[in-house]
C-alpha positions as CSV (number, residue, x, y, z in Angstrom):
1,M,247.8,40.4,64.1
2,T,246.2,38.0,61.7
3,V,247.9,34.5,61.6
4,L,247.6,33.0,58.4
5,S,248.1,29.3,58.8
6,F,247.8,27.7,55.0
7,D,247.3,23.8,53.9
8,E,245.6,21.6,50.8
9,S,242.3,22.4,52.2
10,G,241.9,26.3,52.7
11,V,243.4,28.3,55.3
12,D,243.1,28.5,59.1
13,V,243.0,32.0,60.0
14,V,243.1,33.8,63.7
15,Y,241.6,37.5,63.1
16,E,241.6,39.4,66.5
17,G,241.8,37.1,68.6
18,T,239.0,35.2,66.5
19,E,239.7,32.3,65.0
20,F,237.9,30.6,62.0
21,R,238.9,28.8,58.3
22,L,238.1,29.8,55.1
23,G,237.9,27.0,52.2
24,K,239.9,26.4,49.7
25,D,236.0,27.2,47.6
26,L,236.0,30.3,49.2
27,I,239.5,31.5,48.5
28,E,238.8,30.5,44.6
29,E,235.5,32.4,44.4
30,A,236.7,35.3,46.0
31,T,240.0,35.8,44.1
32,E,238.6,33.9,40.9
33,K,242.1,32.5,40.5
34,P,243.1,28.2,41.4
35,Y,243.9,27.9,45.3
36,P,247.2,27.0,44.2
37,D,248.1,30.6,42.5
38,V,246.5,32.5,45.0
39,T,248.9,34.8,47.4
40,D,249.0,34.9,50.7
41,H,248.1,39.3,51.0
42,E,245.6,37.7,48.9
43,V,244.0,36.3,51.1
44,L,244.7,38.4,53.9
45,K,243.1,41.3,51.7
46,I,240.0,38.7,52.4
47,V,240.3,38.5,56.3
48,E,241.5,42.6,56.3
49,E,240.3,45.5,55.1
50,S,243.2,47.7,54.8
51,P,246.1,44.7,55.7
52,S,249.5,45.8,56.0
53,L,251.4,43.9,53.5
54,N,254.8,43.2,54.2
55,G,257.5,42.0,51.7
56,E,256.4,39.7,48.6
57,P,253.3,37.5,47.9
58,R,254.0,34.4,47.9
59,R,251.8,31.7,46.8
60,I,249.8,29.3,48.5
61,K,251.5,26.3,46.2
62,D,254.5,27.7,47.4
63,I,253.5,27.7,51.1
64,I,252.4,24.4,51.5
65,R,255.2,23.0,49.8
C-alpha cells in the first residue's frame, strides 16, 4: 500500500516500506501541470507503475485546504 501526504511544497510518500519526498517542482515537471491542479491519482502514477486507483481523483489544492 502506498501512502501519500500532501502539503504546499510537495508530497511525502511511503511506498513498499520506503519513505521519500516528491517536491512540488518534480511533480509539476512530471505532469506538466501546475502543482495545485495535479490529482492524487496522477501522483500515485508517478510512484507506482500500475496503481490501483479507487474513487474519484482529487486535486491537490482541494486536499491541502
